[in-house]
PLY file of the C-alpha trace (Angstrom):
ply
format ascii 1.0
element vertex 475
property float x
property float y
property float z
element edge 474
property int vertex1
property int vertex2
end_header
-24.84 7.99 24.53
-21.37 8.69 25.93
-21.68 5.74 28.33
-22.85 3.66 25.39
-19.70 4.62 23.46
-17.35 3.94 26.37
-18.88 0.52 26.91
-18.52 -0.27 23.24
-14.87 0.74 23.26
-14.16 -2.17 25.57
-14.96 -4.63 22.78
-11.70 -5.00 20.86
-11.25 -7.41 17.98
-7.86 -8.29 16.52
-7.57 -8.27 12.76
-4.80 -10.22 11.06
-2.05 -7.95 9.83
-3.32 -4.90 11.72
-3.17 -3.37 15.13
-6.26 -3.76 17.30
-9.50 -2.52 15.77
-12.59 -1.50 17.73
-16.13 -2.50 16.91
-18.40 0.37 17.95
-22.20 0.25 17.57
-23.59 3.48 16.11
-27.24 2.69 15.49
-29.99 0.21 16.27
-32.39 -0.59 13.44
-34.77 -3.44 12.68
-33.84 -5.09 15.96
-30.07 -5.22 15.44
-27.06 -3.06 16.12
-25.10 -1.58 13.24
-21.38 -1.39 13.86
-18.41 0.76 12.86
-15.05 -0.97 12.61
-12.58 1.68 13.77
-8.86 1.56 12.93
-6.61 3.89 14.91
-2.98 4.85 14.29
-0.08 4.16 16.60
0.11 6.84 19.29
-3.60 7.66 19.07
-5.16 9.71 21.88
-8.76 10.81 22.31
-7.52 14.39 22.54
-6.09 14.19 19.02
-7.77 16.04 16.18
-6.76 13.75 13.34
-8.47 13.56 9.97
-11.02 10.76 9.85
-12.42 8.67 7.02
-15.50 6.45 6.75
-15.67 3.68 4.13
-18.85 2.01 2.83
-18.58 -1.39 1.14
-20.12 -2.32 -2.19
-22.45 -5.15 -3.19
-25.29 -3.57 -5.13
-26.87 -2.38 -1.84
-27.96 -6.01 -1.31
-24.70 -7.72 -0.31
-21.11 -7.26 0.81
-19.43 -6.74 4.17
-17.26 -4.03 5.79
-14.22 -6.35 5.61
-13.86 -5.64 1.88
-12.45 -2.17 2.56
-10.26 -3.05 5.53
-7.07 -2.75 3.40
-7.92 0.87 2.57
-8.85 1.64 6.18
-5.67 0.06 7.53
-3.58 2.01 5.03
-4.99 5.34 6.18
-4.61 4.38 9.84
-0.98 3.51 9.17
-0.55 7.04 7.81
-1.99 8.61 10.97
-5.71 8.93 10.28
-8.64 7.39 12.14
-10.27 5.15 9.52
-13.63 3.42 9.76
-15.42 0.72 7.78
-19.17 0.95 8.30
-21.91 -1.66 8.40
-25.30 -0.68 7.01
-28.61 -2.41 6.36
-28.83 -4.21 3.05
-31.81 -3.62 0.79
-34.11 -6.34 -0.47
-33.40 -7.30 -4.06
-35.38 -5.15 -6.46
-36.21 -2.57 -3.77
-34.91 0.98 -3.44
-31.95 1.15 -1.02
-33.54 3.72 1.31
-32.34 2.04 4.50
-28.79 1.71 3.15
-28.70 5.42 2.38
-30.20 6.49 5.69
-27.74 4.30 7.61
-24.78 5.81 5.76
-26.03 9.28 6.64
-26.51 8.19 10.25
-22.98 6.80 10.37
-21.47 10.08 9.17
-23.48 12.05 11.72
-22.56 9.67 14.53
-18.85 9.86 13.78
-18.91 13.66 13.54
-20.89 14.03 16.78
-18.45 11.69 18.57
-15.33 13.14 16.99
-14.04 14.23 20.40
-14.01 10.66 21.71
-12.65 9.22 18.47
-9.75 11.68 18.24
-11.11 13.06 14.95
-11.24 16.61 13.65
-14.96 17.02 12.74
-13.98 19.47 10.00
-11.73 16.89 8.32
-14.01 13.88 8.00
-13.98 12.16 4.63
-16.00 9.33 3.14
-15.53 6.80 0.41
-16.62 3.45 -0.85
-16.72 0.97 -3.68
-19.57 0.61 -6.16
-22.81 0.88 -4.14
-20.72 2.03 -1.17
-19.32 4.79 -3.35
-22.90 5.80 -4.08
-23.64 5.99 -0.34
-20.60 8.17 0.33
-21.43 10.44 -2.60
-25.07 10.67 -1.48
-23.94 11.96 1.90
-21.90 14.62 0.14
-24.39 15.83 -2.46
-28.03 15.26 -1.44
-30.32 16.36 1.39
-32.81 13.49 1.46
-33.54 10.08 3.00
-32.40 10.97 6.52
-33.37 8.75 9.43
-36.11 10.67 11.31
-34.31 9.85 14.58
-31.08 11.56 13.51
-30.03 14.96 14.79
-30.03 16.87 11.52
-28.19 19.76 13.15
-25.12 17.52 12.74
-24.01 17.46 9.12
-23.54 14.15 7.32
-21.63 15.89 4.51
-18.08 14.53 4.10
-15.28 17.06 3.71
-13.72 14.91 0.98
-14.77 11.93 -1.14
-12.73 9.02 -2.52
-14.92 6.81 -4.69
-14.01 3.46 -6.24
-16.13 2.78 -9.38
-19.20 4.33 -7.70
-22.69 3.75 -9.08
-23.60 7.42 -8.68
-25.90 7.91 -11.67
-29.31 6.56 -10.68
-31.34 8.56 -13.18
-33.12 7.14 -16.23
-30.79 4.58 -17.81
-28.48 4.72 -14.83
-27.59 2.01 -12.32
-30.49 0.85 -10.13
-33.02 3.21 -11.70
-35.53 0.38 -12.08
-35.66 0.20 -8.27
-36.02 3.96 -7.83
-38.01 5.26 -10.78
-39.25 8.85 -10.65
-37.67 9.37 -7.23
-34.17 9.30 -8.73
-33.36 12.87 -7.65
-33.57 11.69 -4.03
-30.95 9.03 -4.77
-28.71 10.11 -7.64
-25.58 12.12 -6.74
-24.94 12.97 -10.41
-28.23 14.87 -10.49
-27.49 16.93 -7.37
-24.04 18.42 -7.93
-23.36 22.03 -6.99
-20.65 24.14 -5.39
-21.27 22.55 -1.96
-20.19 19.06 -3.03
-16.86 17.96 -1.48
-13.51 17.68 -3.29
-13.57 14.27 -4.95
-11.25 11.58 -6.30
-12.82 8.83 -8.42
-11.32 5.57 -9.75
-12.73 3.68 -12.73
-11.70 0.94 -15.14
-12.47 1.65 -18.78
-14.14 -1.78 -19.07
-16.58 -1.27 -16.20
-19.77 -3.13 -17.10
-22.00 -1.22 -14.67
-21.08 2.42 -15.19
-19.63 3.84 -18.43
-16.60 6.09 -18.22
-18.63 8.90 -19.82
-20.74 8.99 -16.64
-17.63 9.44 -14.53
-16.44 12.17 -16.88
-19.82 13.91 -16.62
-19.63 13.80 -12.81
-16.10 15.25 -12.84
-16.97 17.95 -15.36
-20.09 19.01 -13.42
-18.11 19.33 -10.20
-15.38 21.34 -11.89
-17.97 23.61 -13.52
-19.30 24.31 -10.02
-15.79 25.19 -8.82
-15.20 21.94 -6.92
-11.89 20.06 -7.00
-12.57 16.81 -8.86
-10.15 14.17 -10.12
-10.90 11.08 -12.22
-8.40 8.27 -12.74
-9.27 5.73 -15.45
-7.35 2.44 -15.61
-7.14 0.83 -19.07
-8.42 -2.71 -19.45
-9.94 -2.88 -15.98
-13.49 -3.84 -15.08
-15.75 -3.30 -12.10
-14.12 -4.04 -8.74
-10.55 -3.88 -10.09
-9.40 -1.70 -7.19
-9.47 -4.53 -4.64
-6.95 -6.70 -6.51
-3.22 -6.20 -6.85
-1.50 -4.35 -8.32
-4.44 -1.92 -8.44
-5.16 -2.23 -4.74
-1.74 -0.78 -3.95
-1.90 1.74 -6.78
-5.30 3.15 -5.85
-4.37 3.32 -2.17
-1.25 5.28 -3.10
-3.33 7.66 -5.24
-5.88 8.05 -2.44
-3.09 8.94 -0.02
-1.67 11.41 -2.55
-5.08 13.06 -2.90
-5.37 13.41 0.88
-1.82 14.77 1.01
-2.94 17.43 -1.46
-5.75 18.41 0.90
-3.26 18.72 3.74
-4.76 15.78 5.63
-1.62 13.65 5.35
2.03 14.63 5.41
3.74 14.07 2.09
6.07 11.09 1.89
8.96 10.55 -0.51
8.14 8.16 -3.33
9.84 4.77 -2.99
12.63 3.68 -5.30
11.01 2.06 -8.38
12.91 -1.17 -7.65
11.12 -1.45 -4.30
7.57 -1.01 -5.57
5.28 -4.07 -5.76
4.80 -5.59 -9.20
1.89 -7.27 -10.94
3.06 -10.88 -11.07
2.33 -12.97 -14.15
0.65 -16.22 -13.07
2.61 -19.35 -13.92
6.02 -17.72 -14.21
8.86 -18.62 -11.79
9.32 -16.29 -8.81
12.79 -14.78 -8.35
13.73 -12.83 -5.20
16.66 -10.40 -5.32
17.86 -9.64 -1.78
20.48 -6.97 -1.25
21.50 -3.37 -0.62
21.39 -0.34 -2.93
23.62 -2.13 -5.45
20.94 -4.81 -5.83
18.30 -2.09 -6.11
20.31 -0.62 -8.98
20.29 -3.84 -11.00
16.74 -4.96 -10.14
14.98 -3.02 -12.92
17.35 -4.11 -15.72
17.17 -7.71 -14.44
13.39 -7.48 -14.50
13.46 -6.18 -18.06
15.86 -8.89 -19.23
13.70 -11.62 -17.66
10.39 -10.16 -18.82
8.05 -13.00 -19.77
10.41 -15.53 -18.20
10.18 -14.79 -14.46
8.57 -12.54 -11.88
11.52 -10.59 -10.44
10.89 -9.13 -6.99
12.98 -7.10 -4.55
11.94 -6.69 -0.90
10.33 -3.27 -0.31
13.44 -1.97 1.50
17.18 -1.55 1.12
18.23 -4.85 2.71
21.40 -3.21 4.05
23.72 -5.52 6.03
23.71 -9.23 6.88
22.62 -8.64 10.48
19.57 -6.74 9.25
18.92 -9.64 6.91
18.95 -12.10 9.81
16.30 -10.02 11.57
14.07 -9.27 8.58
14.45 -12.30 6.31
11.15 -13.96 7.21
9.28 -10.76 6.26
11.00 -10.65 2.89
10.29 -14.31 2.17
6.58 -13.95 2.91
4.29 -16.96 2.60
4.58 -17.72 -1.13
7.16 -20.14 -2.56
10.24 -18.93 -4.43
12.02 -20.62 -7.33
15.31 -18.72 -7.14
16.72 -16.45 -4.42
19.75 -14.28 -5.24
21.51 -12.70 -2.23
23.98 -9.81 -2.02
25.30 -8.61 1.38
28.67 -7.03 2.18
29.07 -3.34 1.43
27.19 -2.32 4.56
28.87 -4.96 6.71
32.35 -3.64 5.95
31.57 0.07 6.40
32.72 1.97 9.51
30.07 3.27 11.90
29.85 5.10 15.22
28.04 3.91 18.34
24.69 4.95 16.84
25.30 2.97 13.65
25.89 6.05 11.49
28.61 5.73 8.85
31.71 7.77 9.76
35.30 8.20 8.60
37.37 5.04 9.06
39.44 6.51 11.89
36.32 7.50 13.86
34.49 4.18 14.02
34.58 0.43 13.64
33.30 -1.94 10.98
29.61 -2.68 11.31
30.24 -6.44 11.13
33.59 -8.06 11.80
34.59 -10.95 9.56
33.57 -13.34 12.33
30.16 -11.66 12.69
29.72 -11.63 8.93
30.43 -15.36 8.70
28.03 -16.14 11.55
25.28 -14.08 9.88
25.83 -15.78 6.53
25.52 -19.19 8.13
22.27 -18.17 9.82
20.89 -16.78 6.56
21.88 -19.87 4.57
20.25 -22.21 7.10
16.97 -20.30 6.88
17.06 -19.91 3.11
17.65 -23.63 2.57
14.29 -24.30 4.21
12.53 -22.44 1.38
13.42 -25.13 -1.15
14.42 -22.42 -3.62
17.61 -22.53 -5.63
20.05 -20.18 -3.93
22.68 -17.94 -5.52
25.12 -15.81 -3.49
26.78 -12.73 -4.93
30.24 -11.48 -4.09
30.53 -7.90 -2.88
31.41 -5.37 -5.57
34.64 -3.32 -5.38
35.31 -0.57 -2.84
37.39 2.04 -4.72
39.93 4.52 -3.40
38.53 7.74 -1.97
35.23 6.42 -0.59
34.10 7.70 2.80
33.60 5.18 5.60
35.12 2.21 3.81
38.65 0.94 3.14
39.47 0.38 -0.52
39.80 -3.32 -1.28
38.32 -4.43 2.06
35.62 -6.35 0.22
38.13 -9.04 -0.74
38.33 -10.45 2.80
34.54 -10.50 3.04
34.32 -12.26 -0.31
36.68 -14.94 0.98
34.12 -15.61 3.71
31.40 -15.86 1.06
33.42 -18.38 -0.94
34.11 -20.46 2.16
30.53 -20.60 3.47
28.92 -21.18 0.07
31.39 -23.94 -0.83
30.49 -25.76 2.38
26.80 -25.46 1.50
27.15 -26.16 -2.24
25.58 -22.83 -3.16
26.68 -21.31 -6.50
28.39 -17.93 -6.41
27.58 -15.02 -8.70
30.93 -13.23 -8.89
29.68 -9.68 -9.32
33.08 -8.42 -8.18
34.74 -10.01 -11.19
31.93 -8.88 -13.52
32.89 -5.22 -13.09
36.40 -5.13 -11.62
38.13 -4.85 -14.99
36.18 -1.80 -16.17
35.61 0.34 -13.08
36.65 3.53 -14.85
33.50 3.38 -16.98
31.19 1.23 -14.85
31.59 2.71 -11.35
31.02 6.26 -10.14
34.24 8.08 -9.09
35.21 7.54 -5.42
31.87 5.83 -4.85
30.69 2.25 -4.35
27.71 2.87 -6.64
27.63 2.35 -10.39
26.83 4.16 -13.61
23.82 2.99 -15.68
26.26 0.95 -17.77
27.62 -0.58 -14.57
24.21 -1.63 -13.33
23.47 -3.07 -16.76
26.68 -5.14 -16.57
25.73 -6.38 -13.11
22.23 -7.21 -14.36
23.68 -9.29 -17.19
25.72 -11.28 -14.67
22.72 -11.80 -12.39
20.48 -12.89 -15.27
23.06 -15.41 -16.44
23.11 -17.09 -13.03
19.36 -16.87 -12.48
18.59 -18.29 -15.92
20.94 -21.22 -15.33
19.12 -22.01 -12.10
15.64 -21.72 -13.57
16.24 -24.75 -15.77
0 1
1 2
2 3
3 4
4 5
5 6
6 7
7 8
8 9
9 10
10 11
11 12
12 13
13 14
14 15
15 16
16 17
17 18
18 19
19 20
20 21
21 22
22 23
23 24
24 25
25 26
26 27
27 28
28 29
29 30
30 31
31 32
32 33
33 34
34 35
35 36
36 37
37 38
38 39
39 40
40 41
41 42
42 43
43 44
44 45
45 46
46 47
47 48
48 49
49 50
50 51
51 52
52 53
53 54
54 55
55 56
56 57
57 58
58 59
59 60
60 61
61 62
62 63
63 64
64 65
65 66
66 67
67 68
68 69
69 70
70 71
71 72
72 73
73 74
74 75
75 76
76 77
77 78
78 79
79 80
80 81
81 82
82 83
83 84
84 85
85 86
86 87
87 88
88 89
89 90
90 91
91 92
92 93
93 94
94 95
95 96
96 97
97 98
98 99
99 100
100 101
101 102
102 103
103 104
104 105
105 106
106 107
107 108
108 109
109 110
110 111
111 112
112 113
113 114
114 115
115 116
116 117
117 118
118 119
119 120
120 121
121 122
122 123
123 124
124 125
125 126
126 127
127 128
128 129
129 130
130 131
131 132
132 133
133 134
134 135
135 136
136 137
137 138
138 139
139 140
140 141
141 142
142 143
143 144
144 145
145 146
146 147
147 148
148 149
149 150
150 151
151 152
152 153
153 154
154 155
155 156
156 157
157 158
158 159
159 160
160 161
161 162
162 163
163 164
164 165
165 166
166 167
167 168
168 169
169 170
170 171
171 172
172 173
173 174
174 175
175 176
176 177
177 178
178 179
179 180
180 181
181 182
182 183
183 184
184 185
185 186
186 187
187 188
188 189
189 190
190 191
191 192
192 193
193 194
194 195
195 196
196 197
197 198
198 199
199 200
200 201
201 202
202 203
203 204
204 205
205 206
206 207
207 208
208 209
209 210
210 211
211 212
212 213
213 214
214 215
215 216
216 217
217 218
218 219
219 220
220 221
221 222
222 223
223 224
224 225
225 226
226 227
227 228
228 229
229 230
230 231
231 232
232 233
233 234
234 235
235 236
236 237
237 238
238 239
239 240
240 241
241 242
242 243
243 244
244 245
245 246
246 247
247 248
248 249
249 250
250 251
251 252
252 253
253 254
254 255
255 256
256 257
257 258
258 259
259 260
260 261
261 262
262 263
263 264
264 265
265 266
266 267
267 268
268 269
269 270
270 271
271 272
272 273
273 274
274 275
275 276
276 277
277 278
278 279
279 280
280 281
281 282
282 283
283 284
284 285
285 286
286 287
287 288
288 289
289 290
290 291
291 292
292 293
293 294
294 295
295 296
296 297
297 298
298 299
299 300
300 301
301 302
302 303
303 304
304 305
305 306
306 307
307 308
308 309
309 310
310 311
311 312
312 313
313 314
314 315
315 316
316 317
317 318
318 319
319 320
320 321
321 322
322 323
323 324
324 325
325 326
326 327
327 328
328 329
329 330
330 331
331 332
332 333
333 334
334 335
335 336
336 337
337 338
338 339
339 340
340 341
341 342
342 343
343 344
344 345
345 346
346 347
347 348
348 349
349 350
350 351
351 352
352 353
353 354
354 355
355 356
356 357
357 358
358 359
359 360
360 361
361 362
362 363
363 364
364 365
365 366
366 367
367 368
368 369
369 370
370 371
371 372
372 373
373 374
374 375
375 376
376 377
377 378
378 379
379 380
380 381
381 382
382 383
383 384
384 385
385 386
386 387
387 388
388 389
389 390
390 391
391 392
392 393
393 394
394 395
395 396
396 397
397 398
398 399
399 400
400 401
401 402
402 403
403 404
404 405
405 406
406 407
407 408
408 409
409 410
410 411
411 412
412 413
413 414
414 415
415 416
416 417
417 418
418 419
419 420
420 421
421 422
422 423
423 424
424 425
425 426
426 427
427 428
428 429
429 430
430 431
431 432
432 433
433 434
434 435
435 436
436 437
437 438
438 439
439 440
440 441
441 442
442 443
443 444
444 445
445 446
446 447
447 448
448 449
449 450
450 451
451 452
452 453
453 454
454 455
455 456
456 457
457 458
458 459
459 460
460 461
461 462
462 463
463 464
464 465
465 466
466 467
467 468
468 469
469 470
470 471
471 472
472 473
473 474
C-alpha cells in the first residue's frame, strides 16, 4: 500500500487559484479507482503532524463532484491544515446510498492510516460536507454500520470534529431520503444515533431550507449538548439549501468554520480584518466603485458605502494599499477580472514618510522618505497608465494634511506631493478630489492631535467629499 501511495503522489494536478493539489487513489470499487484531492499548505513536510480535514460533496447521494468543496479545502490549506475533498460512489436514484456511506467511511480510515505520509495528526482529523456530503461526514462520526467488509475496522473512521453545511442528517420517518431507506433508518440516520461519543460539531443552515427544517438542526444540536458534546448551530435568515457555496455566505461560513477550528486549537487565532476590508454582498445591476488607498481611505470607506447605499457597490481592496510603489506591484490583484465604473485613488501619506533600510517608519533624522518626489511621480504615471486601460472613470485624491508633532513625517510635506498629483492628473485629464482642502480648515475638530488620522467626524467629512466626486462621475 505504501508503494501504491508513493506512486500516486507523483500525479500532481494544478488547480486554478491554488497551489498544486495531489490526486491520490484510496479505494478501488466497481472497477474504478476512487480518489482523494489533497491540498497541502506552504512548507508542508511528511513529518508534520498537522490537523487534517476531509470534505464530502453534496448532490442527494446521486450527483455532485469533489470540486464543489475546493474553496473550503483551499481555505483550510491556506491556514496550515492538510485538506481533502473526497470522491465516492454515487447511488442509483431511489436506492439507499449504502455505497456512498461505505466509501466515506473507507476514506476516513484510509486518511487516518496514512496520516504519517500525509503529514496529518491522526488524532486531529475532521470531516465535513454539504447536504448529502454532510450526512456522510456525520454518519462517520455517529454510527457504527455500513462499513466496507474489506476495511480494517481497527482503524477508526470517526472524525475528531465535524463541520456540516445544511446536512441531510435526519433519515428517519418523515426525514430526508427515508423512502429509500425505510425501516433501516437507524443504520443511516445520524440524528437517531447521537451520544457522548459524537464529535464536536458546527452546523450551518438557512432558515428557508426546503429539504431540512431548522427544527431538525435544533434537535440535533440539543441532543448533542444533552450528551455533553460541543455543538454549534448557525442559522442564516432568508437563505435556502446550498446557500453556503455562494458569496457572501461562502466567505462568511468559511470564516466561521476557521473560527470553530481555532476554538478547538487546530488553527492559530488570527486578528479580525478591518470592517472596511471585508468582502461585501454586491447588489446586481448597481455601478461598481473601487476605493484604493491607505488607512485614511479605509476610514472613509464605510461612511461612503452607507451614503451610496442603493446607488453603488462600494469596494475597498482587502488590504491597506499603503504607498504608490506598493500600488504599482499589487494593482492588478485589486482590479480583479470584473469591470469597474469608478475608481477613486488616494496615495501619498506613506510615500512621504521616513523609513530605515528595512522600510520601517523612523524619526525624520534617522531615515529617508519612502518615495522621493521623482519616484512618486513615476509611480503615479505607471498607475494612471494601467488604470486608464480599465475604462473606468478615474478620480485622484490629494493627500490629507500632515500636522505638527507627527512621528516619521514632516508637517506640511504633503503639499509638494499634492503638486505632483495636480501636474500628472492635469496632463491626463483626470479629476481631482481635493481631500486636503475638505478638512484643512477644521483640523482641530476633524483630525486626531499630532496624528495623520481623523476623528469620526473627520472621516465623515472626507466621505462626503468622496461621495460628491463619485456621484458626479456615475452620471
